[in-house]
Structures are given as structure tokens and as C-alpha cells.
N, C-alpha and C positions, 0 to 999 in steps of 0.2 A: 684809726679802721677800727680799734678794739671798742671805743666809746660810740662809735655808730652801729656796731654789730649788738651793743648793749640796749643799746637805745632802743634798735628795732625789735630785738629779743622781747624787751620789757613791754613794747607796746604790743607788738603780738599776744604775750601773754594776757594783758588788760584785754583785749578787744576779745579774745575768747573768754577768757572769766564773763566777761559780760554778755556775749552771746548765748553761753551755758546758763548764766541767771535769768534771762529774757526769754530762751526758748520754751515752750509747753513741754513736758515730758508727761510720758503715760502715767494714770492714774495709779498703777501697782508701784511703779517706783517711788511714788509719794507715801504708800503707807507701809514704810519701814521694810520692805522686801519681801514682801508678800508675793509670789511670783502668781501669775494668771492660773497655772494649773493648782496653787493651793485655794486660791481663791475660789476655782470650781469647787473644788469638795468644801469648803465651808459653806456655797451656796446651798451644797447638796447635805450636807448636815443641818443647816439651818430647817432643809424642806422636810428634810426624813426623819431626822432625830428629834429636832425640837416638835415639828409637827406633829408626831404621834402623838403629842398630848396637845399641842396648841393647835391642831388643824392642819392638815396638808395644804391649806389654803392659807394659813394662818390666821383666818377667820375666828378663831378659839374652838374651844374642844374642854377636856378636863382642865388646862390653864386659860387663860385668858388671850384675847388677840394680840397678834405681836403686825398688825398693820400700822402704816403711819398715824392714822387716824386716833385711833386708840393711845398710842405711843407719845404723843406728839409734847404732852403735858410734863412729861416724867424725863427727868436731867439724864442725858446720856452716862453719866457717872455712875449713876445709881443704875441704870441696866446694865451696864459693864458689871458692874459689882455681884448684881444678881445672876448673872449670866457664870463669873466666875466662882463666886462661893455660894450659890444656891440661896434656897430659903429653909432655915431649919424647920422643922416636924410639918412639911409640905411634902409634896409631890419633885417638886422642883430643885434637880440635884446641883450639885456643883461641877462645873465642867472645866475647873483649873487644871486638874490631872490630865487633860486631855488639849484645852487649847491654852494659848499665850495672851496675854494683855494686847498684845498688837494686832492680833487675830480677833478675840472678842470687840476691839473698840472700833476695826473694819467692820465686823458685823454687825454693830449697833451703828453705825454709819447705814449700810445698806438697807438695815431696817426700819430706820427713820424716814428714808428715800423712798423706800417700798421696793420690793423684789417682782421684777416682771413673771408672769406663768413661765414664759417660753426658756428662761434663765436656766 
């Protein structure tokens, strides 16, 4: 009887693992724990704080445009590093004291995809 219980338990555990592996997960769950509310804060920061130099529509200003077409040839790692560490002797500040690497990676992905105006 114990052997049957063990086999059934093992089967159910494997089935559950398979279902979890194959089921779609929310985007924020794939983003290393960045909650939906934090995602909203990051989008607000991008539009307002970054937008103060890069234009409120991110089409350029004091700083260059942050639109997908203008960013498409730049490696995401380079964009992440520029955001985190800034560019010395320019107006581009380092954001590392405020943002962590996962948050900046998430922001870079959003910038490369484009941010809808209503978001």
C-alpha cells in the first residue's frame, strides 16, 4: 500500500511540475520579482525623470532620443551600463544609487519595445 501511495504522490508531483513549467506566467513574475506597482513607478520615472532631459515623449531634448528606432543598434548591456553608471563629464547621471540592475534591465527592455503614451 505504501508503494502505491509513493507512486501516486510522485506522479502528482511530476504532473504539477510539468504544469507549472508549461503554464504561462505573468511578465512581472519573469522579471526577477519586479512588482506591477514598481513597474508603474519605473515607467513614471522613465517618462518624467529621464524625460526631463530626453524629452517628455522620449523623442530627444538635451539628451538623445530613447525611442526604439534610435536605440535599435545599441546593445542592451551598454544601455544598462549607461543608465546605471552615467556618462562622465556629461549631463547623464548615474542611476545606480536609485535603481538596481534588474530594474534597469527591465527599463531597457521596455525602451527597446517602446512605451505607449497612455502607460
